[in-house]
C-alpha positions as CSV (number, residue, x, y, z in Angstrom):
1,M,0.1,-0.1,0.0
2,R,1.1,3.4,-0.5
3,L,0.8,5.3,3.0
4,L,1.4,9.9,2.9
5,V,2.7,10.6,5.6
6,T,2.2,14.1,6.8
7,R,4.1,14.7,10.4
8,P,6.6,17.0,10.9
9,E,10.3,15.5,11.3
10,P,11.8,13.5,12.9
11,D,8.9,11.9,13.5
12,A,8.3,11.9,9.5
13,G,11.0,9.8,9.1
14,E,10.5,7.0,12.2
15,T,6.8,6.9,11.6
16,A,7.9,6.6,7.6
17,G,10.2,3.8,8.7
18,R,7.9,1.5,10.7
19,L,5.9,2.0,7.8
20,G,8.8,1.1,5.2
21,G,8.8,-2.0,7.5
22,L,5.5,-3.4,7.4
23,G,6.2,-3.2,3.4
24,H,4.4,-0.2,2.7
25,A,5.5,2.8,-0.3
26,V,5.7,6.1,2.0
27,V,6.0,9.6,1.2
28,I,6.8,11.8,3.1
29,Q,5.5,15.3,3.1
30,P,5.6,17.0,6.5
31,M,1.9,20.2,6.7
32,T,3.9,21.5,9.2
33,R,7.5,22.6,10.6
34,I,8.2,22.8,14.3
35,V,10.1,25.9,15.4
36,F,11.9,26.1,18.8
37,S,11.2,28.8,20.9
38,P,13.7,31.0,22.6
39,E,14.1,30.3,26.1
40,P,11.8,32.8,27.9
41,V,13.1,35.6,29.9
42,D,12.0,36.4,33.9
43,W,10.0,33.4,34.1
44,P,9.0,31.9,37.0
45,E,10.2,28.4,38.3
46,P,7.2,26.0,37.1
47,A,6.0,23.6,40.2
48,A,5.7,20.8,37.1
49,L,5.9,20.8,33.9
50,V,2.9,19.3,31.1
51,L,4.7,18.0,28.3
52,T,2.1,18.3,25.3
53,S,4.4,15.6,22.7
54,R,7.1,14.7,21.8
55,N,8.5,18.1,20.3
56,A,7.9,19.6,23.6
57,V,10.6,18.1,25.4
58,R,12.7,18.5,22.3
59,G,12.1,22.2,23.0
60,L,13.1,22.2,26.7
61,E,16.6,20.2,26.9
62,R,16.9,23.5,23.9
63,W,16.5,26.0,26.9
64,P,19.4,26.3,29.6
65,R,17.5,27.0,32.7
66,A,15.5,23.7,31.7
67,K,18.4,21.4,32.7
68,A,17.7,22.4,36.6
69,W,13.8,21.3,36.2
70,R,14.6,17.6,35.8
71,N,13.6,16.8,39.4
72,L,9.8,18.4,38.6
73,P,7.0,16.8,38.6
74,V,6.4,15.8,34.4
75,F,2.8,15.3,33.2
76,A,3.4,13.8,29.8
77,V,0.6,13.5,27.4
78,G,1.6,9.7,25.9
79,A,4.3,7.1,27.2
80,S,6.3,8.1,23.8
81,T,6.3,11.9,25.5
82,A,6.7,10.4,28.3
83,E,9.8,7.9,27.4
84,L,11.7,11.2,25.4
85,A,11.2,12.5,28.8
86,R,12.7,9.6,31.2
87,R,15.7,9.5,27.8
88,V,16.7,13.5,28.1
89,G,17.0,13.0,32.2
90,F,13.4,13.8,34.0
91,T,12.9,11.9,36.7
92,D,9.3,12.5,37.7
93,V,7.4,11.7,34.7
94,E,3.2,10.2,34.9
């Protein structure tokens, strides 16, 4: 079967790889592009983090200040987001 993957990278490539491994012909055409925001200035320290996607984790990895947040409670929307959060060093992930 020929399938179209519209997710942004790097997730599109991962999805296409899994689908290709199942024998599908895959075309990657992202509909969006992820652009990470710079670290905010003068933000209060959070009490917890809510991570809505793996891209949220990737974004936090770019903020030097977020390294101090690794022990905060993290609420992740899904298993993949939670797994990536743990892999980059967050310790209290639900």
